[in-house]
C-alpha positions in Angstrom: 4.4 6.6 6.7 2.8 3.3 5.6 -0.6 2.4 7.1 -1.9 -1.1 6.8 -5.4 -1.8 5.5 -6.4 -3.0 9.0 -5.4 0.4 10.5 -7.1 2.3 7.8 -10.4 0.5 8.3 -10.2 1.0 12.1 -9.5 4.7 11.7 -12.5 5.0 9.3 -14.7 3.1 11.9 -13.6 5.5 14.7 -14.0 8.6 12.5 -17.6 7.5 11.7 -18.4 7.5 15.4 -17.6 11.1 16.0 -19.1 14.4 14.8 -16.0 16.5 14.9 -17.4 19.5 13.2 -15.5 21.6 10.6 -12.5 22.6 12.7 -11.5 19.4 14.4 -9.3 16.6 13.1 -7.7 13.4 14.3 -4.0 13.8 14.7 -1.2 11.3 15.3 0.7 12.9 18.1 3.8 12.4 20.1 4.7 14.0 23.5 4.1 16.7 24.6 0.9 16.9 22.5 0.2 13.2 23.4 -0.1 12.9 27.1 -1.2 9.3 27.4 0.7 6.0 27.8 3.3 5.1 25.2 5.2 7.0 22.6 2.3 8.1 20.5 -1.5 8.4 20.3 -4.4 9.8 18.4 -5.9 13.0 19.6 -8.6 15.3 18.5 -7.0 18.6 17.5 -7.4 21.6 15.2 -6.2 21.7 11.6 -2.8 23.4 11.1 -1.5 25.0 8.0 1.5 22.8 7.4 -0.1 19.5 8.4 0.6 16.4 6.4 -2.8 14.7 5.7 -3.2 11.0 5.3 -6.3 10.0 3.3 -7.9 6.7 2.3 -10.6 6.5 -0.5 -11.3 10.3 -0.2 -11.6 10.2 3.6 -9.2 12.1 5.8 -7.8 9.7 8.4 -5.0 11.5 10.2 -3.0 14.7 10.3 0.6 14.9 11.4 2.7 18.0 12.1 5.7 18.3 9.7 8.2 17.3 12.4 6.3 14.2 13.4 5.7 13.3 9.7 9.5 13.6 9.0 10.4 11.5 12.0 7.9 8.8 11.1 8.5 8.8 7.4 9.8 5.3 7.4 7.3 3.9 9.9 4.4 1.5 9.6 1.1 1.9 11.5 -1.0 -1.2 12.1 -4.0 -2.2 14.1 -3.5 -5.5 16.0 -5.4 -7.1 18.8 -7.6 -4.0 19.4 -4.8 -1.4 19.5 -2.8 0.6 17.1 0.9 -0.1 16.7 3.7 1.9 15.2 6.9 0.3 14.0 9.6 2.9 13.3 12.5 2.0 11.1 
């Protein structure tokens, strides 16, 4: 998955606002884990053994389960007009 610089910076800003503790992480999720509007969202979840980790400058931004990571391998995540977007190719 490709993540634009704008999305990386917004994720870092959001991460800086939360004290998640040792066992919580931000996860890019799809239904049924994601229960909000749209096809995906970012949730606070626990770390899982097979997670794919997306980092930027040594900071963990997101985790994805292996199935979601495979499905979104050719996607691009961006941050536009105060919301995240995900273009899947």
